[in-house]
Each structure stands twice: as structure tokens, then as C-alpha cells.
BAVOKE-605485 format. One record per residue (C-alpha): residue number from 1; residue in one letter; x, y, z. Coordinates in steps of 0.05 Angstrom, whole numbers, plus 5000, padded with zeros to 4 digits. Layout:
<sites>
> k, r, c1, c2, c3
> NUM, A, X, Y, Z;
...
</sites>
This chain:
<sites>
> k, r, c1, c2, c3
> 1, X, 2004, 2252, 6016;
> 2, X, 2048, 2279, 6074;
> 3, X, 2051, 2351, 6088;
> 4, X, 2110, 2398, 6072;
> 5, X, 2157, 2410, 6134;
> 6, X, 2139, 2484, 6124;
> 7, X, 2062, 2474, 6135;
> 8, X, 2039, 2500, 6201;
> 9, X, 2033, 2465, 6266;
> 10, X, 1974, 2473, 6304;
> 11, X, 1980, 2475, 6377;
> 12, X, 1910, 2457, 6410;
> 13, X, 1906, 2487, 6478;
> 14, X, 1857, 2456, 6527;
> 15, X, 1870, 2445, 6604;
> 16, X, 1943, 2470, 6595;
> 17, X, 1935, 2549, 6585;
> 18, X, 2010, 2569, 6595;
> 19, X, 2072, 2572, 6556;
> 20, X, 2129, 2548, 6608;
> 21, X, 2132, 2474, 6618;
> 22, X, 2077, 2460, 6557;
> 23, X, 2102, 2397, 6518;
> 24, X, 2058, 2407, 6458;
> 25, X, 2080, 2479, 6446;
> 26, X, 2152, 2457, 6458;
> 27, X, 2143, 2399, 6408;
> 28, X, 2111, 2447, 6356;
> 29, X, 2172, 2494, 6367;
> 30, X, 2222, 2441, 6360;
> 31, X, 2190, 2417, 6291;
> 32, X, 2207, 2484, 6265;
> 33, X, 2138, 2492, 6228;
> 34, X, 2100, 2559, 6234;
> 35, X, 2058, 2555, 6296;
> 36, X, 1979, 2568, 6301;
> 37, X, 1956, 2561, 6371;
> 38, X, 1883, 2545, 6374;
> 39, X, 1828, 2542, 6430;
> 40, X, 1765, 2506, 6416;
> 41, X, 1701, 2519, 6469;
> 42, X, 1668, 2454, 6455;
> 43, X, 1597, 2452, 6487;
> 44, X, 1571, 2400, 6439;
> 45, X, 1610, 2333, 6440;
> 46, X, 1560, 2284, 6469;
> 47, X, 1577, 2259, 6540;
> 48, X, 1614, 2321, 6559;
> 49, X, 1610, 2351, 6627;
> 50, X, 1595, 2423, 6598;
> 51, X, 1639, 2474, 6641;
> 52, X, 1602, 2504, 6693;
> 53, X, 1588, 2583, 6705;
> 54, X, 1644, 2599, 6748;
> 55, X, 1691, 2561, 6705;
> 56, X, 1666, 2603, 6646;
> 57, X, 1690, 2664, 6685;
> 58, X, 1759, 2635, 6696;
> 59, X, 1770, 2614, 6624;
> 60, X, 1754, 2682, 6596;
> 61, X, 1805, 2714, 6638;
> 62, X, 1852, 2655, 6630;
> 63, X, 1844, 2656, 6552;
> 64, X, 1858, 2735, 6557;
> 65, X, 1921, 2726, 6600;
> 66, X, 1941, 2665, 6542;
> 67, X, 1931, 2713, 6486;
> 68, X, 1972, 2767, 6513;
> 69, X, 2031, 2716, 6530;
> 70, X, 2029, 2693, 6459;
> 71, X, 2029, 2756, 6426;
> 72, X, 2090, 2778, 6460;
> 73, X, 2127, 2719, 6430;
> 74, X, 2100, 2730, 6358;
> 75, X, 2035, 2683, 6361;
> 76, X, 1961, 2697, 6356;
> 77, X, 1913, 2654, 6396;
> 78, X, 1856, 2631, 6344;
> 79, X, 1786, 2620, 6381;
> 80, X, 1737, 2574, 6360;
> 81, X, 1670, 2549, 6385;
> 82, X, 1641, 2480, 6362;
> 83, X, 1648, 2407, 6369;
> 84, X, 1722, 2394, 6376;
> 85, X, 1730, 2340, 6316;
> 86, X, 1690, 2381, 6261;
> 87, X, 1729, 2446, 6282;
> 88, X, 1799, 2417, 6283;
> 89, X, 1785, 2387, 6211;
> 90, X, 1765, 2457, 6183;
> 91, X, 1824, 2487, 6218;
> 92, X, 1869, 2435, 6187;
> 93, X, 1845, 2451, 6115;
> 94, X, 1837, 2524, 6125;
> 95, X, 1909, 2533, 6145;
> 96, X, 1944, 2476, 6101;
> 97, X, 1970, 2449, 6174;
> 98, X, 2019, 2388, 6171;
> 99, X, 2017, 2374, 6245;
> 100, X, 1971, 2379, 6302;
> 101, X, 2006, 2374, 6376;
> 102, X, 1961, 2376, 6441;
> 103, X, 1972, 2361, 6514;
> 104, X, 1922, 2306, 6541;
> 105, X, 1861, 2306, 6578;
> 106, X, 1837, 2244, 6618;
> 107, X, 1762, 2255, 6623;
> 108, X, 1720, 2194, 6596;
> 109, X, 1695, 2232, 6541;
> 110, X, 1759, 2265, 6526;
> 111, X, 1799, 2209, 6519;
> 112, X, 1747, 2178, 6467;
> 113, X, 1743, 2247, 6426;
> 114, X, 1818, 2253, 6424;
> 115, X, 1831, 2180, 6401;
> 116, X, 1787, 2192, 6342;
> 117, X, 1815, 2259, 6322;
> 118, X, 1884, 2228, 6325;
> 119, X, 1864, 2168, 6280;
> 120, X, 1830, 2211, 6235;
> 121, X, 1888, 2263, 6228;
> 122, X, 1936, 2207, 6215;
> 123, X, 1890, 2177, 6163;
> 124, X, 1898, 2245, 6127;
> 125, X, 1975, 2240, 6135;
> 126, X, 1972, 2294, 6185;
> 127, X, 2024, 2291, 6244;
> 128, X, 1985, 2284, 6305;
> 129, X, 2020, 2274, 6378;
> 130, X, 1995, 2281, 6450;
> 131, X, 2032, 2297, 6511;
> 132, X, 2030, 2297, 6589;
> 133, X, 2025, 2366, 6616;
> 134, X, 1977, 2365, 6675;
> 135, X, 1997, 2307, 6716;
> 136, X, 2066, 2281, 6751;
> 137, X, 2053, 2209, 6732;
> 138, X, 2001, 2183, 6679;
> 139, X, 1944, 2140, 6705;
> 140, X, 1967, 2078, 6678;
> 141, X, 2042, 2085, 6704;
> 142, X, 2025, 2068, 6779;
> 143, X, 2011, 1997, 6793;
> 144, X, 2018, 1952, 6850;
> 145, X, 2057, 1886, 6859;
> 146, X, 2003, 1848, 6819;
> 147, X, 2003, 1899, 6761;
> 148, X, 1938, 1929, 6779;
> 149, X, 1916, 2002, 6789;
> 150, X, 1912, 2023, 6865;
> 151, X, 1851, 2035, 6905;
> 152, X, 1877, 2062, 6964;
> 153, X, 1910, 2132, 6965;
> 154, X, 1969, 2120, 7015;
> 155, X, 1999, 2061, 6976;
> 156, X, 1987, 2100, 6910;
> 157, X, 2023, 2161, 6928;
> 158, X, 2081, 2125, 6964;
> 159, X, 2092, 2086, 6894;
> 160, X, 2084, 2149, 6858;
> 161, X, 2137, 2187, 6892;
> 162, X, 2182, 2129, 6892;
> 163, X, 2178, 2130, 6813;
> 164, X, 2184, 2203, 6814;
> 165, X, 2245, 2206, 6855;
> 166, X, 2275, 2152, 6813;
> 167, X, 2268, 2195, 6749;
> 168, X, 2292, 2263, 6724;
> 169, X, 2233, 2317, 6728;
> 170, X, 2238, 2341, 6661;
> 171, X, 2211, 2409, 6645;
> 172, X, 2208, 2456, 6588;
> 173, X, 2226, 2534, 6587;
> 174, X, 2184, 2591, 6573;
> 175, X, 2193, 2605, 6498;
> 176, X, 2218, 2674, 6480;
> 177, X, 2203, 2676, 6402;
> 178, X, 2162, 2639, 6354;
> 179, X, 2139, 2644, 6284;
> 180, X, 2064, 2644, 6261;
> 181, X, 2037, 2626, 6192;
> 182, X, 2038, 2682, 6138;
> 183, X, 1956, 2670, 6135;
> 184, X, 1916, 2666, 6195;
> 185, X, 1844, 2632, 6196;
> 186, X, 1789, 2680, 6222;
> 187, X, 1781, 2676, 6298;
> 188, X, 1722, 2684, 6345;
> 189, X, 1720, 2748, 6384;
> 190, X, 1727, 2726, 6462;
> 191, X, 1675, 2776, 6490;
> 192, X, 1621, 2745, 6439;
> 193, X, 1627, 2680, 6476;
> 194, X, 1590, 2713, 6535;
> 195, X, 1625, 2679, 6583;
> 196, X, 1625, 2731, 6637;
> 197, X, 1558, 2742, 6676;
> 198, X, 1527, 2816, 6670;
> 199, X, 1459, 2824, 6700;
> 200, X, 1465, 2802, 6756;
> 201, X, 1539, 2803, 6760;
> 202, X, 1544, 2746, 6809;
> 203, X, 1620, 2745, 6800;
> 204, X, 1636, 2809, 6835;
> 205, X, 1671, 2773, 6894;
> 206, X, 1722, 2733, 6844;
> 207, X, 1764, 2798, 6836;
> 208, X, 1817, 2778, 6884;
> 209, X, 1830, 2720, 6838;
> 210, X, 1886, 2732, 6785;
> 211, X, 1871, 2680, 6730;
> 212, X, 1928, 2662, 6682;
> 213, X, 2001, 2638, 6686;
> 214, X, 2026, 2701, 6719;
> 215, X, 1977, 2697, 6774;
> 216, X, 1990, 2620, 6782;
> 217, X, 2069, 2641, 6789;
> 218, X, 2049, 2691, 6841;
> 219, X, 2009, 2644, 6878;
> 220, X, 2056, 2591, 6879;
> 221, X, 2115, 2639, 6904;
> 222, X, 2067, 2672, 6956;
> 223, X, 2051, 2602, 6981;
> 224, X, 2118, 2573, 6990;
> 225, X, 2148, 2642, 7019;
> 226, X, 2105, 2638, 7078;
> 227, X, 2045, 2597, 7086;
> 228, X, 2075, 2530, 7066;
> 229, X, 2115, 2536, 7133;
> 230, X, 2051, 2526, 7176;
> 231, X, 2007, 2490, 7126;
> 232, X, 2015, 2416, 7161;
> 233, X, 1984, 2453, 7226;
> 234, X, 1943, 2509, 7199;
> 235, X, 1907, 2482, 7135;
> 236, X, 1849, 2460, 7169;
> 237, X, 1834, 2527, 7198;
> 238, X, 1788, 2561, 7146;
> 239, X, 1799, 2635, 7177;
> 240, X, 1871, 2624, 7164;
> 241, X, 1907, 2641, 7101;
> 242, X, 1942, 2578, 7104;
> 243, X, 1923, 2541, 7041;
> 244, X, 1960, 2552, 6968;
> 245, X, 1896, 2567, 6927;
> 246, X, 1931, 2532, 6866;
> 247, X, 1880, 2494, 6851;
> 248, X, 1846, 2532, 6795;
> 249, X, 1908, 2549, 6767;
> 250, X, 1924, 2470, 6768;
> 251, X, 1858, 2452, 6737;
> 252, X, 1864, 2502, 6674;
> 253, X, 1938, 2485, 6670;
> 254, X, 1962, 2556, 6685;
> 255, X, 2016, 2514, 6720;
> 256, X, 2042, 2447, 6715;
> 257, X, 2048, 2401, 6774;
> 258, X, 2116, 2386, 6755;
> 259, X, 2138, 2457, 6768;
> 260, X, 2106, 2457, 6830;
> 261, X, 2146, 2392, 6854;
> 262, X, 2208, 2425, 6828;
> 263, X, 2196, 2490, 6867;
> 264, X, 2176, 2455, 6932;
> 265, X, 2239, 2411, 6927;
> 266, X, 2281, 2470, 6913;
> 267, X, 2255, 2499, 6974;
> 268, X, 2270, 2443, 7013;
> 269, X, 2338, 2436, 6988;
> 270, X, 2350, 2503, 7008;
> 271, X, 2324, 2491, 7078;
> 272, X, 2271, 2548, 7074;
> 273, X, 2214, 2494, 7091;
> 274, X, 2212, 2431, 7129;
> 275, X, 2206, 2365, 7103;
> 276, X, 2139, 2349, 7137;
> 277, X, 2109, 2413, 7109;
> 278, X, 2131, 2401, 7043;
> 279, X, 2109, 2328, 7043;
> 280, X, 2043, 2345, 7069;
> 281, X, 2030, 2398, 7020;
> 282, X, 2051, 2354, 6960;
> 283, X, 2006, 2297, 6984;
> 284, X, 1951, 2342, 6970;
> 285, X, 1980, 2346, 6898;
> 286, X, 1980, 2267, 6902;
> 287, X, 1905, 2264, 6916;
> 288, X, 1891, 2298, 6852;
> 289, X, 1934, 2247, 6819;
> 290, X, 1899, 2191, 6852;
> 291, X, 1836, 2218, 6828;
> 292, X, 1853, 2220, 6760;
> 293, X, 1879, 2153, 6763;
> 294, X, 1811, 2129, 6791;
> 295, X, 1772, 2166, 6731;
> 296, X, 1818, 2134, 6684;
> 297, X, 1804, 2065, 6712;
> 298, X, 1731, 2077, 6728;
> 299, X, 1702, 2124, 6679;
> 300, X, 1634, 2124, 6713;
> 301, X, 1666, 2156, 6775;
> 302, X, 1624, 2221, 6768;
> 303, X, 1557, 2182, 6766;
> 304, X, 1562, 2120, 6795;
> 305, X, 1586, 2093, 6864;
> 306, X, 1649, 2066, 6863;
> 307, X, 1629, 2010, 6912;
> 308, X, 1576, 1979, 6880;
> 309, X, 1536, 1966, 6945;
> 310, X, 1519, 2039, 6946;
> 311, X, 1475, 2031, 6889;
> 312, X, 1428, 2007, 6937;
> 313, X, 1431, 2068, 6986;
> 314, X, 1369, 2095, 7006;
> 315, X, 1380, 2166, 6981;
> 316, X, 1322, 2221, 6997;
> 317, X, 1295, 2270, 6942;
> 318, X, 1276, 2334, 6983;
> 319, X, 1288, 2395, 6940;
> 320, X, 1273, 2443, 6996;
> 321, X, 1330, 2413, 7040;
> 322, X, 1375, 2415, 6975;
> 323, X, 1361, 2490, 6961;
> 324, X, 1371, 2509, 7038;
> 325, X, 1442, 2475, 7032;
> 326, X, 1456, 2509, 6964;
> 327, X, 1437, 2580, 6998;
> 328, X, 1470, 2569, 7061;
> 329, X, 1412, 2568, 7103;
> 330, X, 1418, 2501, 7141;
> 331, X, 1417, 2538, 7205;
> 332, X, 1489, 2505, 7220;
> 333, X, 1535, 2566, 7218;
> 334, X, 1595, 2531, 7197;
> 335, X, 1565, 2496, 7138;
> 336, X, 1527, 2558, 7119;
> 337, X, 1593, 2599, 7117;
> 338, X, 1625, 2547, 7071;
> 339, X, 1562, 2552, 7023;
> 340, X, 1565, 2626, 7023;
> 341, X, 1640, 2627, 7013;
> 342, X, 1628, 2587, 6953;
> 343, X, 1581, 2625, 6922;
> 344, X, 1611, 2692, 6937;
> 345, X, 1687, 2678, 6919;
> 346, X, 1683, 2615, 6874;
> 347, X, 1721, 2573, 6926;
> 348, X, 1715, 2538, 6988;
> 349, X, 1764, 2516, 7043;
> 350, X, 1781, 2443, 7037;
> 351, X, 1763, 2426, 7111;
> 352, X, 1698, 2461, 7097;
> 353, X, 1681, 2426, 7040;
> 354, X, 1689, 2365, 7079;
> 355, X, 1640, 2389, 7130;
> 356, X, 1588, 2407, 7079;
> 357, X, 1595, 2347, 7039;
> 358, X, 1583, 2305, 7098;
> 359, X, 1520, 2344, 7124;
> 360, X, 1489, 2343, 7050;
> 361, X, 1495, 2263, 7043;
> 362, X, 1493, 2240, 7119;
> 363, X, 1454, 2294, 7152;
> 364, X, 1407, 2305, 7093;
> 365, X, 1413, 2237, 7060;
> 366, X, 1418, 2274, 6994;
> 367, X, 1458, 2238, 6939;
> 368, X, 1529, 2262, 6933;
> 369, X, 1517, 2271, 6859;
> 370, X, 1471, 2330, 6873;
> 371, X, 1530, 2367, 6915;
> 372, X, 1578, 2345, 6860;
> 373, X, 1535, 2381, 6810;
> 374, X, 1527, 2444, 6854;
> 375, X, 1604, 2446, 6863;
> 376, X, 1614, 2435, 6787;
> 377, X, 1575, 2492, 6770;
> 378, X, 1602, 2538, 6825;
> 379, X, 1671, 2526, 6837;
> 380, X, 1728, 2561, 6796;
> 381, X, 1773, 2500, 6808;
> 382, X, 1718, 2448, 6782;
> 383, X, 1749, 2389, 6764;
> 384, X, 1720, 2325, 6745;
> 385, X, 1764, 2279, 6776;
> 386, X, 1775, 2313, 6840;
> 387, X, 1701, 2329, 6846;
> 388, X, 1677, 2263, 6836;
> 389, X, 1729, 2223, 6879;
> 390, X, 1727, 2276, 6939;
> 391, X, 1649, 2269, 6935;
> 392, X, 1646, 2198, 6939;
> 393, X, 1705, 2198, 6992;
> 394, X, 1660, 2238, 7039;
> 395, X, 1596, 2201, 7022;
> 396, X, 1632, 2133, 7035;
> 397, X, 1619, 2103, 6968;
> 398, X, 1685, 2117, 6939;
> 399, X, 1759, 2084, 6937;
> 400, X, 1793, 2093, 7003;
> 401, X, 1729, 2124, 7028;
> 402, X, 1720, 2156, 7097;
> 403, X, 1685, 2106, 7143;
> 404, X, 1604, 2100, 7138;
> 405, X, 1600, 2124, 7207;
> 406, X, 1648, 2184, 7197;
> 407, X, 1594, 2233, 7208;
> 408, X, 1620, 2307, 7223;
> 409, X, 1582, 2338, 7273;
> 410, X, 1575, 2407, 7248;
> 411, X, 1576, 2441, 7313;
> 412, X, 1641, 2407, 7342;
> 413, X, 1677, 2417, 7274;
> 414, X, 1659, 2493, 7277;
> 415, X, 1686, 2496, 7348;
> 416, X, 1748, 2460, 7336;
> 417, X, 1765, 2494, 7266;
> 418, X, 1737, 2562, 7274;
> 419, X, 1734, 2567, 7351;
> 420, X, 1728, 2640, 7353;
> 421, X, 1679, 2642, 7296;
> 422, X, 1719, 2687, 7256;
> 423, X, 1702, 2653, 7192;
> 424, X, 1631, 2646, 7205;
> 425, X, 1628, 2719, 7222;
> 426, X, 1657, 2732, 7150;
> 427, X, 1605, 2697, 7109;
> 428, X, 1546, 2695, 7159;
> 429, X, 1544, 2769, 7179;
> 430, X, 1477, 2759, 7207;
> 431, X, 1511, 2722, 7268;
> 432, X, 1568, 2774, 7275;
> 433, X, 1550, 2796, 7343;
> 434, X, 1541, 2725, 7373;
> 435, X, 1594, 2710, 7424;
> 436, X, 1638, 2652, 7408;
> 437, X, 1604, 2608, 7462;
> 438, X, 1538, 2605, 7422;
> 439, X, 1560, 2628, 7349;
> 440, X, 1570, 2553, 7328;
> 441, X, 1503, 2534, 7355;
> 442, X, 1455, 2600, 7353;
> 443, X, 1389, 2565, 7369;
> 444, X, 1419, 2541, 7440;
> 445, X, 1431, 2615, 7463;
> 446, X, 1393, 2644, 7519;
> 447, X, 1340, 2694, 7497;
> 448, X, 1378, 2756, 7521;
> 449, X, 1444, 2734, 7489;
> 450, X, 1404, 2735, 7424;
> 451, X, 1369, 2792, 7438;
> 452, X, 1436, 2828, 7447;
> 453, X, 1460, 2800, 7386;
> 454, X, 1401, 2824, 7347;
> 455, X, 1388, 2754, 7321;
> 456, X, 1315, 2724, 7317;
> 457, X, 1324, 2647, 7302;
> 458, X, 1271, 2632, 7244;
> 459, X, 1272, 2706, 7227;
> 460, X, 1346, 2740, 7220;
> 461, X, 1379, 2664, 7216;
> 462, X, 1342, 2596, 7206;
> 463, X, 1337, 2544, 7257;
> 464, X, 1372, 2480, 7236;
> 465, X, 1329, 2441, 7182;
> 466, X, 1347, 2376, 7218;
> 467, X, 1366, 2356, 7286;
> 468, X, 1439, 2328, 7286;
> 469, X, 1426, 2269, 7334;
> 470, X, 1370, 2244, 7298;
> 471, X, 1405, 2253, 7228;
> 472, X, 1463, 2216, 7255;
> 473, X, 1424, 2159, 7277;
> 474, X, 1381, 2152, 7212;
> 475, X, 1446, 2153, 7168;
> 476, X, 1481, 2102, 7207;
> 477, X, 1416, 2062, 7201;
> 478, X, 1419, 2075, 7126;
> 479, X, 1489, 2048, 7122;
> 480, X, 1485, 1994, 7167;
> 481, X, 1431, 1966, 7116;
> 482, X, 1477, 1964, 7061;
> 483, X, 1538, 1932, 7093;
</sites>
């Protein structure tokens, strides 16, 4: 039996925690039904990558912001925890809902789960519709001349941009008013989910972030008003505030990539930014699109090497070395600064992400999956597609991967991208008195320099846990054997 047109419409929020340019919310408003916004914390569904600790912190504050925004237009936010299909079935029955709208997720477990939920709802004569809210192009839309998905980024993005410029970039406005159902189901209390750390409160360094839709908008405006003008040149220098820091906002869907695209092109048309800077920044958004395409077409991307030959790579197991890397105690200052920035702030500069990933996989010969798991737990912008594709790219096993012989020298990388050691001094304060000539390799400093800087190698700061030249030769040999 088809539900009454006056039956409520559930809007199932997931990785789309915003009101502006939200296709599912727009469709629900257009239906004329009373609207019931819902968020389900699903830590039960088999195969799901359960949200990491840092992501829990962001989610708590993002849900607070979303609830506030919904309340301002007359809607509640119903919170539920449990297996998504079961919770949704109960909510539909309790509310008498006639329709359920949501925006698509593309993780392998999510696509299977959502297809099942949609099928079950429709079998019960409940309207169920899903939309694209988080990508510029759907993973199945960008194909090469042979009708296959791309395995190399540059031609993928070139074709995607062609398609985007051929079509109208449609976005949906921020709603101003909506009607809620007269009777509401009970809601969990957000604080009772205990998403925030207490003792110890390791998230104190996250305070400079502003989760939520307004925070995302502020970050975009701040970036496009200034830093984007220097982005192409300065984006590789971690001591500079030259990146957008939009990645957590994008992952949680507090801003849509369509709004970012339109805003950047608006700035470009107004000649406030240069085409080269705009294109370089948008290509980073493009890498996210490419990562989702890879994950969609190769669902095993988070676990298995994209290039099959890497299944035979002789990875080592060394818990002591892994722990030193995680704690930022490798003895290589640029690596340690990055790992400590990650732990303290929930984020890491992109250039440094490549350096620390190269160090783990090529200097220590530890599996990229170990690094991906650590990033998943500690990054505020932890994103399954981006995380998996980027780690495989650095390790050499992924699509469009860095050549196997590209092994970053952490000393030279530090000297090139943090010449004065400002970034290192910020996150490795025990080296704050080291002169720039020795801050990237403090173990090479004369004894009198170390004494003057109040540094004892092996006590105040660790000696390198591996010799660079030896590690490089070992990695090259390992890579050569699987060619």
C-alpha cells in the first residue's frame, strides 16, 4: 500500500552534514512532506571501516552544528545508533514515513548496504531515492575512449574537467524554512555517544578547527581570499599557511565540491586569482575524485595492492620501528615533525604526508596498510578513498603510482621544504636551538654545536633508527625483485 502524500519524508544524513547544496534535503523539501532528519551512528555493519578516534571528535562537533542549523529552519535532528538497515526499518515504522532520501556514499560496504536498504524500502512501497552530494562526477561517468575507467590521474582529470565544463554546475540553495512531523521518534543524546576524549583529552590541539557548515564556508573564503594566490608555489612548504585545510570539511560533507568549484571559478572570472593557481588547487580536488573512482572500481583498494605484483613484496614486521614512526621518534626531524603534527592537531601537511609515508614503506619496509590504519585513526580528514589511494601511490603499488625508485631522502626533503627548520622547531621543540645547518640531521652536528643547543643524541632526541643509504639500497633491491 502506497503511503499517504502527507506521510513524513526521512532525510538520512551521512557524509553530507550541511543544508546548502544538499540534494537529498532539497528533494525532501520539494516533495511537500513533513521532514524528519536522521543521523545513524553505525558501528555494527559487517565490513565497515569503523570511524577512527579523531573522526569521532569531528563528528561530535559537526552534528552539534548540523542540529543547530536544522533547528533554525524548524527541524529536529534525530540521532540513532545501530545497524543502519535495522534502525531505518524501525524509524520508518515509528514515524509512518512515506519516503526516505539520502546522498550516496561510495565505500564498498556502504554501496552494498544502501542497495539493500533501498530494495527493502521499495518492497514496502516506501519511496527511496539517493543522490550525488559529495563528488563533482560519479565514479562511473568518466571513461576513456575504450569505455573503461581511468587508471592514471592526469587523463582522468582532463576528461572530468571537459565533462564539467560542458554541463551546467547545478547547486541547491540553503533552505530557510521546513515543516517537521507533528510526532517525533525518540532521539539519542549526542553526549551519551561519548565521541569526545576525556582522560586524557588528547584532542586539546584540535581547538583551532571549526567543524560544521559555517566553519567550512569560512575556511573556503579565507583560502580563496589570500592563500590560493600563492598556492601553486607555496603549497609544498609546511611552515607556511598556504593550503586550504578543507579536507575534513569535504569528508564530512560540510561543504560540497560543487560549491568549491563554482566559488573558485567565480573568483577566476572576477580576475581575483590566476588560472594556474585555480587549476592547481582544483586538481587537488580532482585527486579526491580520482581516488573515489579507484575505490568504486577496485573495492579491495584499502586492503590489497592495486598492482597485483606487489602482493609478493617482502614487507617486514617490526613493531618497535612502527611505534617509533607513530610517535615521531625516528631520529629524522622532518618525519618526526609530521607525525607529531598529526597527533597534536589531527592533520598533517600534504608534502609531509608523502615524506612520512615514503619513510614507513621504503626506509622501514613496513606495509602501507599499517600507515593507512594509523592515519585512519588519527586524521580528522580520514577518508577511505583518499587514504587508500594516496598510501598506495607513495608505496608504488597503486594506480598512477610514484616510481618504485622514488625514495624520498628525509634530510634533503627537510632542507628543501623547511629550509630554516621553522616547521621542525614547532613540532620537535627539543631541537629548537639547533642551527638550520644541522637541524635536518642533528646527529651530524659537531659536539660543541649539540652542547650549545642542549641536545644529547640518544637522550634528548633519538639517533636515526635506520641509515638512509642502507635503507635506500635495501628498498631498491626489494622493488627490483618484484618488477
